[in-house]
C-alpha positions as CSV (number, residue, x, y, z in Angstrom):
1,M,0.0,0.0,0.0
2,A,1.4,3.4,-0.9
3,A,2.0,5.9,1.9
4,S,-0.5,8.7,2.0
5,K,0.8,12.1,1.0
6,P,1.0,14.8,3.7
7,A,-1.8,17.4,3.6
8,F,-1.0,21.1,3.7
9,L,-3.4,24.0,3.9
10,L,-2.3,26.8,1.6
11,D,-3.1,30.5,1.7
12,T,-3.4,32.5,-1.5
13,S,0.1,33.8,-1.8
14,P,1.9,30.4,-1.7
15,L,-0.7,29.0,-4.1
16,S,-0.1,31.9,-6.4
17,V,3.6,31.1,-6.5
18,L,2.9,27.5,-7.4
19,C,0.5,28.5,-10.2
20,G,2.6,31.3,-11.6
21,F,6.0,29.7,-12.2
22,P,6.5,27.0,-14.9
23,V,8.6,23.9,-14.6
24,A,11.8,24.4,-16.6
25,G,11.3,23.1,-20.2
26,K,7.8,21.9,-19.6
27,G,5.7,25.1,-19.3
28,S,3.3,23.6,-16.8
29,P,3.1,25.3,-13.4
30,Y,4.9,23.9,-10.4
31,L,1.5,23.1,-8.9
32,H,1.5,20.0,-11.2
33,V,4.7,18.8,-9.8
34,I,4.0,19.5,-6.1
35,M,0.7,17.7,-6.2
36,Q,2.7,14.4,-6.6
37,Y,4.2,14.9,-3.1
38,M,1.5,16.5,-1.1
39,E,-2.3,16.7,-0.7
40,L,-3.4,20.3,-1.3
41,V,-6.2,21.6,0.9
42,L,-7.9,24.9,0.4
43,T,-10.7,26.7,2.2
44,N,-13.7,27.7,0.2
45,V,-12.7,31.3,1.1
46,I,-9.4,30.9,-0.7
47,V,-11.2,29.2,-3.7
48,N,-13.5,32.2,-3.8
49,E,-10.6,34.6,-3.7
50,I,-8.9,33.1,-6.7
51,Q,-12.0,32.9,-8.9
52,G,-11.5,35.4,-11.7
53,S,-7.9,35.9,-10.8
54,G,-6.7,35.1,-14.3
55,K,-3.8,32.6,-14.5
56,M,-4.2,31.2,-11.0
57,A,-7.9,30.5,-11.6
58,R,-7.1,28.8,-14.9
59,V,-4.4,26.6,-13.4
60,I,-6.5,25.6,-10.3
61,S,-9.8,25.0,-12.2
62,P,-9.0,21.5,-13.6
63,F,-7.8,20.4,-10.2
64,L,-11.0,21.6,-8.5
65,K,-13.1,19.9,-11.1
66,S,-11.2,16.6,-10.7
67,T,-11.4,16.9,-6.9
68,S,-7.7,16.3,-6.6
69,I,-7.6,19.4,-4.4
70,R,-9.6,19.0,-1.2
71,V,-11.8,22.1,-0.5
72,I,-13.1,22.5,3.0
73,T,-15.7,24.9,4.2
74,A,-14.3,27.8,6.3
75,L,-15.1,27.3,10.0
76,S,-16.4,30.0,12.3
77,T,-14.3,29.2,15.3
78,P,-12.3,30.4,17.1
79,E,-14.3,33.7,16.7
80,T,-11.3,35.6,18.1
81,I,-9.6,35.4,14.8
82,D,-12.4,37.3,13.1
83,S,-13.3,39.6,15.9
84,I,-9.8,40.8,16.8
85,Y,-7.8,40.2,13.6
86,N,-10.3,41.1,10.9
87,V,-8.7,44.5,10.4
88,Y,-5.2,43.0,10.1
89,L,-5.7,39.8,8.2
90,G,-7.7,39.1,5.0
91,A,-10.6,36.6,5.0
92,G,-8.5,34.0,3.3
93,E,-5.7,34.2,5.9
94,R,-8.2,34.0,8.7
95,S,-10.0,31.0,7.1
96,V,-6.6,29.2,6.8
97,I,-5.7,29.7,10.4
98,K,-9.1,28.6,11.7
99,A,-9.1,25.5,9.5
100,A,-5.6,24.6,10.6
101,L,-6.7,24.9,14.2
102,N,-9.8,22.9,13.8
103,L,-8.3,20.2,11.5
104,G,-4.8,19.9,12.7
105,L,-3.3,20.7,9.4
106,T,-0.1,22.7,8.8
107,P,-0.8,26.1,7.2
108,I,1.4,27.4,4.5
109,I,1.4,31.2,5.0
110,D,3.8,33.8,3.7
111,D,2.2,36.9,5.1
112,K,4.2,38.0,8.2
113,D,1.2,39.1,10.3
114,A,-0.8,36.0,9.5
115,F,2.2,33.8,10.2
116,L,2.6,35.5,13.6
117,V,-1.1,35.2,14.4
118,A,-1.0,31.5,13.6
119,C,1.9,31.1,15.9
120,R,0.1,32.9,18.7
121,F,-2.7,30.3,18.4
122,G,-0.2,27.5,18.8
123,L,0.1,26.5,15.2
124,H,3.4,25.8,13.5
125,P,3.0,27.4,10.1
126,M,5.5,27.1,7.3
127,G,6.5,29.6,4.6
128,F,6.6,28.5,1.0
129,Q,10.3,27.7,0.9
130,D,10.1,25.7,4.1
131,L,7.3,23.7,2.4
132,I,9.6,22.9,-0.5
133,V,12.4,21.8,1.9
134,H,10.0,19.7,3.8
135,L,8.7,17.9,0.7
136,A,12.3,17.2,-0.4
137,R,13.3,15.9,3.0
138,E,10.2,14.1,4.1
139,S,8.1,13.3,0.9
140,N,10.8,12.1,-1.5
141,M,10.5,15.1,-3.8
142,P,13.9,15.1,-5.7
143,A,16.3,17.7,-4.4
144,S,16.8,18.8,-8.0
145,I,13.1,19.7,-8.3
146,A,13.2,21.5,-5.0
147,I,16.2,23.5,-5.9
148,E,14.6,24.4,-9.3
149,I,11.5,25.6,-7.5
150,V,13.4,27.6,-4.9
151,T,15.7,29.3,-7.4
152,A,12.9,30.1,-9.9
153,T,10.7,31.7,-7.3
154,F,13.3,33.3,-5.0
155,K,12.5,36.9,-6.0
156,Q,9.1,36.4,-4.3
157,F,10.8,36.1,-0.9
158,P,13.4,38.0,1.1
159,A,16.8,37.6,-0.7
160,V,18.5,36.4,2.5
161,Y,16.4,33.2,2.5
162,L,17.8,31.8,-0.8
163,A,21.2,30.8,0.5
164,H,19.9,29.2,3.6
165,T,17.1,27.4,1.8
166,L,19.6,26.0,-0.8
167,E,21.9,24.9,2.1
168,M,19.0,23.0,3.7
169,L,18.4,21.2,0.3
170,K,22.0,19.9,0.2
């Protein structure tokens, strides 16, 4: 029996990176590659945010139709996230944090404020580059693919992260 793939809950920004950058020489977005090594979970709020977003919506649509991406309904608890953080975090970020708390999934969040709020609630979120490192180390994604993804997308992240991320992939 094949081992199940780890499930991760993505916010809009990391999802955008996966949809916006093509695999070298193939033209298909990295989302196609990464789905081999993880189960992608999105809240319905994130799905609604990306509808009509051009390229990202076009890339995600076939996955949603085939149900290879798990979509979950945004939860209402804990209410503190909406009542206190609604001014500081978007609806998608708040839905990802609440879903991670309720379902025990690891959220992938690149927004600094949302990342810190998730930590304050006891979650252990990952940034996009940490997800790639995790998949290379724990889910048998070839290091060469991980290095390609990290180097192709590095301008989306603070420059100081690149050298450290590449070191972790050695």
